[in-house]
TORGUTI-936104 format. One record per residue: residue in one letter; x, y, z of N, C-alpha, C, CB in turn. Coordinates in pm, whole numbers. Glycine has a CB too. Layout:
  code     n.x     n.y     n.z    ca.x    ca.y    ca.z     c.x     c.y     c.z    cb.x    cb.y    cb.z
     A       X       Y       Z       X       Y       Z       X       Y       Z       X       Y       Z
...
END
This chain:
  code     n.x     n.y     n.z    ca.x    ca.y    ca.z     c.x     c.y     c.z    cb.x    cb.y    cb.z
     M   -7482    -465  -16497   -7364    -552  -16522   -7316    -603  -16389   -7248    -474  -16597
     P   -7257    -731  -16393   -7209    -786  -16271   -7092    -700  -16218   -7167    -931  -16292
     S   -7086    -686  -16085   -6990    -604  -16037   -6855    -674  -15996   -7047    -534  -15927
     A   -6750    -597  -15984   -6628    -652  -15942   -6614    -709  -15803   -6536    -556  -15957
     E   -6712    -675  -15712   -6711    -731  -15580   -6729    -884  -15587   -6818    -667  -15495
     H   -6780    -933  -15689   -6796   -1083  -15702   -6664   -1156  -15716   -6884   -1118  -15826
     S   -6563   -1084  -15757   -6435   -1154  -15811   -6367   -1237  -15716   -6335   -1056  -15859
     R   -6389   -1225  -15575   -6330   -1308  -15484   -6417   -1385  -15388   -6244   -1234  -15417
     R   -6534   -1422  -15440   -6624   -1499  -15354   -6582   -1648  -15342   -6766   -1490  -15409
     A   -6614   -1700  -15229   -6566   -1837  -15203   -6653   -1935  -15299   -6584   -1876  -15039
     L   -6585   -2041  -15339   -6654   -2148  -15415   -6767   -2212  -15336   -6554   -2257  -15456
     P   -6869   -2265  -15401   -6979   -2334  -15324   -6915   -2462  -15270   -7111   -2367  -15417
     A   -6966   -2504  -15158   -6934   -2628  -15089   -6982   -2751  -15166   -6994   -2626  -14950
     E   -7104   -2734  -15215   -7164   -2843  -15292   -7163   -2818  -15449   -7310   -2864  -15242
     P   -7174   -2918  -15531   -7181   -2888  -15674   -7310   -2815  -15704   -7171   -3018  -15760
     A   -7303   -2720  -15795   -7412   -2634  -15826   -7509   -2703  -15922   -7362   -2505  -15884
     E   -7637   -2675  -15909   -7727   -2714  -16007   -7739   -2616  -16127   -7854   -2732  -15944
     L   -7696   -2673  -16241   -7695   -2578  -16366   -7802   -2630  -16464   -7545   -2576  -16442
     D   -7874   -2536  -16523   -7969   -2578  -16619   -7902   -2563  -16764   -8103   -2493  -16603
     A   -7963   -2598  -16869   -7903   -2598  -17000   -7858   -2465  -17040   -7995   -2649  -17099
     L   -7935   -2365  -17000   -7899   -2230  -17039   -7774   -2177  -16959   -8021   -2136  -17016
     D   -7763   -2213  -16829   -7644   -2190  -16750   -7519   -2246  -16830   -7659   -2260  -16607
     R   -7530   -2376  -16859   -7420   -2441  -16928   -7386   -2381  -17056   -7449   -2578  -16950
     T   -7482   -2339  -17139   -7459   -2268  -17267   -7388   -2141  -17237   -7591   -2239  -17344
     L   -7426   -2068  -17143   -7371   -1933  -17114   -7230   -1950  -17065   -7458   -1855  -17006
     I   -7200   -2046  -16976   -7065   -2072  -16921   -6976   -2117  -17040   -7068   -2185  -16802
     A   -7022   -2202  -17129   -6941   -2236  -17239   -6911   -2118  -17332   -7005   -2343  -17313
     A   -7008   -2039  -17347   -6984   -1928  -17433   -6887   -1828  -17368   -7114   -1861  -17469
     L   -6899   -1810  -17240   -6801   -1713  -17168   -6660   -1767  -17179   -6838   -1695  -17010
     Q   -6637   -1899  -17180   -6501   -1942  -17194   -6450   -1913  -17334   -6490   -2089  -17162
     D   -6520   -1883  -17431   -6480   -1853  -17563   -6445   -1703  -17573   -6590   -1894  -17661
     G   -6478   -1640  -17470   -6448   -1483  -17470   -6571   -1400  -17504   -6333   -1444  -17578
     I   -6553   -1276  -17475   -6658   -1173  -17496   -6611   -1078  -17606   -6689   -1094  -17362
     A   -6691   -1053  -17703   -6664    -975  -17808   -6624    -827  -17766   -6781    -981  -17895
     L   -6525    -767  -17823   -6500    -625  -17792   -6576    -535  -17883   -6355    -593  -17801
     V   -6701    -519  -17843   -6793    -437  -17922   -6870    -344  -17820   -6895    -532  -18010
     E   -6943    -251  -17875   -7015    -160  -17803   -7110    -222  -17699   -7085     -77  -17895
     R   -7181    -338  -17742   -7272    -404  -17646   -7228    -545  -17639   -7424    -393  -17688
     P   -7124    -580  -17567   -7073    -713  -17544   -7182    -814  -17490   -6957    -703  -17446
     Y   -7260    -769  -17398   -7360    -861  -17338   -7464    -896  -17457   -7437    -787  -17205
     Q   -7490    -804  -17534   -7591    -827  -17641   -7534    -927  -17745   -7631    -689  -17713
     A   -7405    -910  -17768   -7342   -1008  -17865   -7341   -1146  -17806   -7194    -968  -17903
     L   -7313   -1161  -17672   -7309   -1289  -17598   -7455   -1344  -17602   -7254   -1270  -17445
     A   -7553   -1253  -17577   -7699   -1306  -17570   -7730   -1366  -17709   -7810   -1184  -17533
     A   -7689   -1299  -17819   -7719   -1358  -17944   -7658   -1498  -17961   -7671   -1269  -18052
     R   -7539   -1513  -17915   -7475   -1645  -17928   -7552   -1752  -17842   -7325   -1635  -17883
     C   -7622   -1710  -17738   -7689   -1797  -17647   -7827   -1818  -17670   -7675   -1752  -17520
     G   -7886   -1724  -17760   -8022   -1739  -17797   -8116   -1678  -17691   -8052   -1885  -17820
     I   -8066   -1581  -17620   -8136   -1522  -17512   -8133   -1370  -17532   -8074   -1563  -17377
     D   -8198   -1289  -17449   -8181   -1145  -17454   -8064   -1092  -17363   -8312   -1080  -17412
     E   -8036    -968  -17392   -7915    -908  -17318   -7936    -904  -17167   -7886    -761  -17368
     Q   -8053    -869  -17123   -8077    -858  -16979   -8073    -989  -16914   -8208    -794  -16950
     A   -8115   -1109  -16990   -8098   -1235  -16936   -7952   -1276  -16915   -8165   -1328  -17020
     V   -7871   -1232  -16999   -7724   -1258  -16981   -7676   -1185  -16848   -7639   -1203  -17112
     V   -7709   -1057  -16843   -7664    -983  -16724   -7711   -1055  -16592   -7720    -835  -16730
     D   -7841   -1081  -16599   -7909   -1149  -16475   -7837   -1278  -16449   -8069   -1180  -16498
     R   -7822   -1371  -16546   -7756   -1494  -16534   -7623   -1499  -16484   -7756   -1553  -16649
     V   -7545   -1406  -16539   -7402   -1395  -16491   -7396   -1347  -16348   -7321   -1296  -16580
     A   -7477   -1247  -16313   -7487   -1212  -16180   -7525   -1318  -16085   -7575   -1110  -16169
     A   -7628   -1398  -16120   -7667   -1512  -16038   -7565   -1617  -16021   -7784   -1574  -16092
     L   -7494   -1651  -16130   -7379   -1746  -16126   -7264   -1694  -16034   -7324   -1769  -16272
     L   -7242   -1568  -16033   -7144   -1510  -15940   -7190   -1513  -15799   -7113   -1369  -15977
     E   -7314   -1475  -15778   -7382   -1479  -15642   -7375   -1618  -15585   -7532   -1434  -15650
     R   -7405   -1718  -15669   -7416   -1858  -15619   -7274   -1918  -15601   -7503   -1947  -15720
     G   -7163   -1852  -15651   -7033   -1900  -15636   -6992   -1994  -15747   -7020   -1965  -15508
     V   -7085   -2011  -15849   -7056   -2101  -15968   -6934   -2046  -16044   -7183   -2108  -16069
     L   -6949   -1912  -16069   -6833   -1839  -16133   -6765   -1761  -16007   -6886   -1730  -16261
     S   -6639   -1784  -16000   -6564   -1719  -15892   -6499   -1585  -15926   -6460   -1810  -15846
     R   -6501   -1569  -16064   -6445   -1441  -16114   -6501   -1416  -16249   -6289   -1443  -16121
     F   -6528   -1277  -16275   -6578   -1235  -16403   -6517   -1107  -16436   -6726   -1226  -16407
     G   -6425   -1107  -16538   -6360    -984  -16571   -6253   -1015  -16682   -6295    -918  -16442
     P   -6198    -908  -16727   -6090    -928  -16837   -5969    -987  -16785   -6050    -796  -16904
     M   -5892   -1047  -16875   -5754   -1091  -16850   -5658   -1000  -16915   -5730   -1231  -16899
     F   -5567    -943  -16853   -5466    -852  -16913   -5335    -911  -16914   -5458    -723  -16842
     D   -5252    -870  -17013   -5103    -916  -17005   -5031    -797  -16926   -5030    -941  -17167
     V   -5021    -820  -16797   -4972    -710  -16714   -4830    -667  -16753   -4976    -751  -16567
     A   -4744    -774  -16792   -4611    -740  -16831   -4602    -655  -16960   -4534    -864  -16848
     K   -4698    -669  -17052   -4694    -589  -17168   -4729    -442  -17144   -4783    -647  -17269
     M   -4799    -427  -17025   -4840    -289  -16988   -4743    -232  -16888   -4983    -287  -16929
     G   -4621    -296  -16862   -4516    -239  -16775   -4527    -290  -16631   -4524     -85  -16777
     G   -4619    -370  -16602   -4640    -419  -16473   -4579    -560  -16458   -4786    -419  -16443
     T   -4608    -624  -16353   -4564    -760  -16326   -4653    -849  -16247   -4442    -756  -16259
     F   -4638    -967  -16227   -4719   -1046  -16140   -4637   -1161  -16095   -4847   -1090  -16207
     V   -4676   -1214  -15985   -4602   -1321  -15910   -4702   -1415  -15834   -4500   -1254  -15806
     L   -4667   -1539  -15836   -4733   -1641  -15756   -4684   -1627  -15616   -4707   -1783  -15809
     A   -4773   -1619  -15519   -4720   -1613  -15377   -4806   -1708  -15296   -4725   -1461  -15314
     A   -4746   -1733  -15176   -4806   -1825  -15084   -4788   -1785  -14939   -4751   -1960  -15107
     L   -4873   -1836  -14853   -4856   -1815  -14711   -4884   -1949  -14643   -4950   -1702  -14658
     A   -4832   -1956  -14521   -4857   -2074  -14430   -4945   -2014  -14323   -4720   -2143  -14367
     V   -5085   -2035  -14338   -5180   -1969  -14253   -5232   -2071  -14154   -5294   -1906  -14334
     P   -5225   -2038  -14018   -5282   -2123  -13925   -5429   -2134  -13942   -5249   -2080  -13795
     E   -5477   -2258  -13923   -5627   -2280  -13951   -5710   -2183  -13872   -5673   -2427  -13914
     S   -5668   -2152  -13747   -5754   -2059  -13666   -5770   -1922  -13714   -5703   -2049  -13534
     R   -5673   -1886  -13807   -5674   -1751  -13870   -5712   -1740  -14018   -5541   -1694  -13856
     W   -5752   -1861  -14073   -5781   -1865  -14217   -5864   -1764  -14261   -5837   -1985  -14257
     D   -5987   -1744  -14210   -6085   -1640  -14254   -6040   -1504  -14241   -6208   -1650  -14181
     E   -5963   -1466  -14141   -5908   -1336  -14113   -5804   -1318  -14218   -5850   -1324  -13966
     V   -5715   -1403  -14231   -5604   -1373  -14335   -5662   -1370  -14471   -5489   -1481  -14333
     R   -5749   -1459  -14498   -5807   -1452  -14643   -5867   -1330  -14669   -5909   -1556  -14672
     A   -5946   -1273  -14571   -6008   -1142  -14592   -5907   -1032  -14606   -6099   -1110  -14480
     C   -5800   -1033  -14539   -5698    -936  -14537   -5628    -942  -14680   -5598    -964  -14416
     V   -5596   -1060  -14727   -5513   -1077  -14856   -5615   -1039  -14969   -5452   -1238  -14877
     N   -5735   -1085  -14966   -5827   -1054  -15075   -5880    -908  -15070   -5944   -1151  -15070
     A   -5852    -832  -14968   -5886    -692  -14964   -5798    -613  -15055   -5877    -640  -14825
     L   -5676    -658  -15092   -5587    -583  -15175   -5629    -593  -15320   -5446    -632  -15156
     V   -5624    -487  -15391   -5663    -486  -15524   -5555    -556  -15619   -5689    -342  -15563
     E   -5435    -571  -15552   -5328    -647  -15626   -5345    -790  -15633   -5200    -625  -15567
     V   -5434    -841  -15557   -5462    -987  -15560   -5563   -1023  -15660   -5507   -1036  -15428
     A   -5516   -1110  -15749   -5599   -1152  -15867   -5683   -1265  -15833   -5515   -1189  -15985
     H   -5638   -1366  -15758   -5719   -1483  -15722   -5638   -1553  -15605   -5744   -1585  -15853
     N   -5721   -1633  -15532   -5667   -1690  -15407   -5714   -1838  -15395   -5715   -1604  -15280
     Y   -5629   -1923  -15369   -5661   -2057  -15354   -5617   -2128  -15230   -5611   -2122  -15461
     R   -5695   -2214  -15172   -5662   -2298  -15054   -5600   -2434  -15112   -5799   -2325  -14960
     R   -5487   -2467  -15043   -5419   -2593  -15083   -5397   -2671  -14951   -5279   -2564  -15162
     D   -5384   -2804  -14973   -5354   -2899  -14866   -5199   -2915  -14863   -5429   -3041  -14889
     H   -5140   -2821  -14800   -4985   -2818  -14811   -4945   -2723  -14692   -4926   -2759  -14967
     A   -4825   -2725  -14644   -4771   -2635  -14545   -4801   -2494  -14585   -4623   -2657  -14527
     L   -4772   -2458  -14714   -4815   -2333  -14768   -4955   -2348  -14827   -4716   -2284  -14873
     N   -5054   -2317  -14744   -5188   -2356  -14770   -5267   -2250  -14830   -5251   -2400  -14651
     M   -5224   -2129  -14846   -5286   -2022  -14925   -5199   -1959  -15035   -5327   -1915  -14835
     W   -5251   -1976  -15154   -5175   -1938  -15282   -5264   -1831  -15348   -5149   -2070  -15386
     F   -5178   -1726  -15397   -5262   -1624  -15467   -5167   -1562  -15562   -5329   -1513  -15369
     V   -5224   -1485  -15660   -5147   -1414  -15758   -5149   -1262  -15724   -5203   -1441  -15901
     L   -5031   -1206  -15733   -5025   -1051  -15721   -4994    -994  -15853   -4915   -1000  -15617
     A   -5069    -899  -15891   -5036    -831  -16020   -5034    -685  -15985   -5141    -863  -16139
     T   -4928    -613  -16033   -4918    -477  -16003   -4866    -402  -16126   -4830    -457  -15883
     E   -4894    -261  -16128   -4857    -172  -16236   -4712    -166  -16266   -4904     -41  -16207
     T   -4638    -187  -16156   -4490    -168  -16179   -4421    -281  -16102   -4435     -20  -16128
     P   -4301    -323  -16134   -4232    -430  -16065   -4219    -406  -15917   -4097    -450  -16124
     A   -4188    -275  -15877   -4181    -239  -15736   -4309    -259  -15661   -4140    -100  -15723
     G   -4416    -258  -15730   -4553    -277  -15664   -4567    -413  -15592   -4666    -267  -15773
     I   -4488    -512  -15645   -4500    -641  -15587   -4439    -640  -15451   -4437    -745  -15674
     D   -4320    -577  -15429   -4258    -573  -15293   -4352    -491  -15203   -4109    -509  -15295
     A   -4425    -382  -15245   -4512    -311  -15165   -4623    -391  -15128   -4553    -193  -15226
     A   -4683    -470  -15219   -4803    -550  -15186   -4762    -660  -15078   -4863    -618  -15321
     I   -4646    -720  -15109   -4599    -820  -15015   -4581    -760  -14871   -4466    -880  -15067
     A   -4529    -641  -14867   -4500    -577  -14736   -4640    -556  -14669   -4416    -434  -14754
     K   -4742    -506  -14740   -4873    -483  -14684   -4927    -608  -14629   -4966    -427  -14784
     I   -4914    -726  -14695   -4968    -847  -14640   -4894    -891  -14529   -4974    -952  -14736
     E   -4761    -882  -14525   -4681    -925  -14412   -4710    -842  -14290   -4535    -919  -14444
     T   -4725    -710  -14312   -4760    -619  -14198   -4887    -649  -14136   -4764    -480  -14241
     A   -4991    -665  -14223   -5124    -688  -14176   -5149    -824  -14113   -5216    -669  -14287
     T   -5077    -922  -14163   -5101   -1064  -14110   -4989   -1106  -14013   -5108   -1169  -14231
     G   -4877   -1048  -14012   -4758   -1106  -13930   -4701   -1231  -13994   -4802   -1143  -13782
     L   -4753   -1272  -14114   -4693   -1394  -14177   -4611   -1361  -14287   -4795   -1490  -14224
     Q   -4509   -1449  -14314   -4415   -1435  -14425   -4479   -1478  -14560   -4288   -1521  -14397
     V   -4467   -1385  -14652   -4515   -1412  -14793   -4402   -1479  -14869   -4561   -1277  -14867
     Y   -4429   -1587  -14934   -4333   -1663  -15013   -4362   -1620  -15159   -4347   -1825  -14990
     A   -4270   -1556  -15226   -4305   -1513  -15366   -4225   -1598  -15471   -4273   -1356  -15386
     F   -4302   -1633  -15572   -4251   -1732  -15676   -4261   -1665  -15810   -4335   -1870  -15675
     P   -4163   -1576  -15849   -4171   -1509  -15985   -4169   -1608  -16094   -4055   -1411  -16007
     K   -4222   -1567  -16203   -4239   -1646  -16325   -4091   -1658  -16386   -4348   -1573  -16431
     E   -4054   -1780  -16424   -3934   -1810  -16487   -3950   -1832  -16634   -3875   -1925  -16426
     R   -4066   -1887  -16670   -4099   -1927  -16806   -4250   -1916  -16812   -4046   -2074  -16843
     E   -4301   -1880  -16930   -4446   -1863  -16954   -4489   -1970  -17044   -4483   -1725  -17014
     Y   -4613   -2032  -17003   -4678   -2130  -17081   -4823   -2080  -17110   -4675   -2267  -17008
     F   -4878   -2112  -17227   -5016   -2080  -17252   -5092   -2207  -17248   -5036   -2008  -17384
     V   -5182   -2216  -17153   -5273   -2328  -17144   -5409   -2281  -17160   -5259   -2401  -17016
     E   -5469   -2307  -17267   -5601   -2276  -17289   -5711   -2371  -17226   -5615   -2269  -17429
     L   -5735   -2344  -17102   -5820   -2434  -17033   -5969   -2411  -17051   -5788   -2429  -16895
     K   -6047   -2491  -17109   -6191   -2480  -17127   -6255   -2598  -17067   -6230   -2467  -17274
     L   -6337   -2584  -16975   -6403   -2692  -16901   -6530   -2727  -16973   -6432   -2653  -16754
     A   -6552   -2855  -16991   -6682   -2909  -17046   -6782   -2888  -16937   -6674   -3066  -17088
     I   -6888   -2816  -16980   -6997   -2792  -16876   -7122   -2869  -16908   -7034   -2642  -16866
END
């Protein structure tokens, strides 16, 4: 099975070469994975390949940076936790150092670079609302930079599926 360590890999600098099977698999992944005893086997049947091929292909797509994250999506709030969009103004000379520090926290769901004064944006998800303040404090202590937190005011559901 693909490991969680792949969840925060950098995106590739150049567009990836994808064959027809890669495209079929990515499209199928966007539709979700069945909650069954052998989810990769069910996905394999949808794609017309065997279970090990799915595991190998997903691992390769993660390794190549084609997929930046592979894992479940949870409604943290329904489980008693919370999440917040956060940002940092990171000096270019410290970008890699700060990115590594932020991404080392298990509370960081994903991280994006933006062309803005606040150039690093990430999502914090914690088991309890108090966990957000603790995660922010860890980041600020480790980096010496102020974290700007933007709590959710309203929720929208956007089912984004990319044509591959």
